[in-house]
N, C-alpha and C positions, 0 to 999 in steps of 0.2 A: 488600315484604311476602313473608313465609316462603312457599314452596314446599312443597304439601301430598304427601303421597306415601302408598301403599296399606299402606306397613310401619310402625312406629314401633319406639322401643326395648325388648327384652324379647321381643318377638313370634317363635314360631318359623314357620321359614321354609325351601322346598326353592330351591332351583338349578333351574332350568326350560330355560337356554341354556349354551353356553359351556363348557370346558372343568370346570369343575366342574358340571358335571348330574347331577341325581339327589341332588345329596348334599343336607343338611338343616343345621341350628341355629339358635341364638338372635341373632337382631340384637342387637349390643352397641352400635352408633356409626351415626350417620347423618350422612353428608357433602354436606351441599345443594351448597355451592358449583362440585362432581363431579358430580351426582348418583348417587353411589354410597354403598356401606351396608358395615360392615364384620358380620361375620355368625362367629360362635362357629365357630372349627375348618374355616373356607373361605379358600381361597387363600391357605395358609401361604404365609410368606417368611422365610427366615435373615436376620438384620443383624450382622453383625460390629461387635464394639461395643469400645470404646479401654477401658484401663485406668481403674481408679475405686476407688473404694470399695467398693464394692457387688460390680466383681468385678476383682480386684487382679492377674490375670495377661492380663483381657480376658474374651470369651467370644462365643461364635455364638448369636445370639439367635430363635428361631422367635417368628413373631408373626403374625396377622391380618392378610391385606391385602384390598381393597376390591373387588365384584362392583358390574357396575351392578344401579342399581334396576329397568331394566324385565328384569332377568333373574332376580329373583324371584317367589314367588307364595306367600302364606301355606297355610303347611301344610294346617288345616282347607279351605280354599276346594280345594286342589291333592287330597286324601284325596277328597271328596265329586265331580270331577271324575271320579275313577278309577271309582267304586261307579256313575256313570251310564253309564259308557263303558261298564265291564261288565256290566248289563242292558240295555241297544242290542242 
């Protein structure tokens, strides 16, 4: 049976813990085997690629890494909690 998460592909999320804390982006992919999520513009990694037809000299490609699902919160929920905290 598939695991159910509080975020899904296309959701706007905010990172609430870890080195990327405070950054936000859109969910690109969910990796259920590792309980991790790829978020647009978060945890960028550099990958060195071999020569190919696409990159005749090879290249250093930047792509998104993954963040654990427990470190994410939907942007709407995050914003609502900030408003509630400001009133108190």
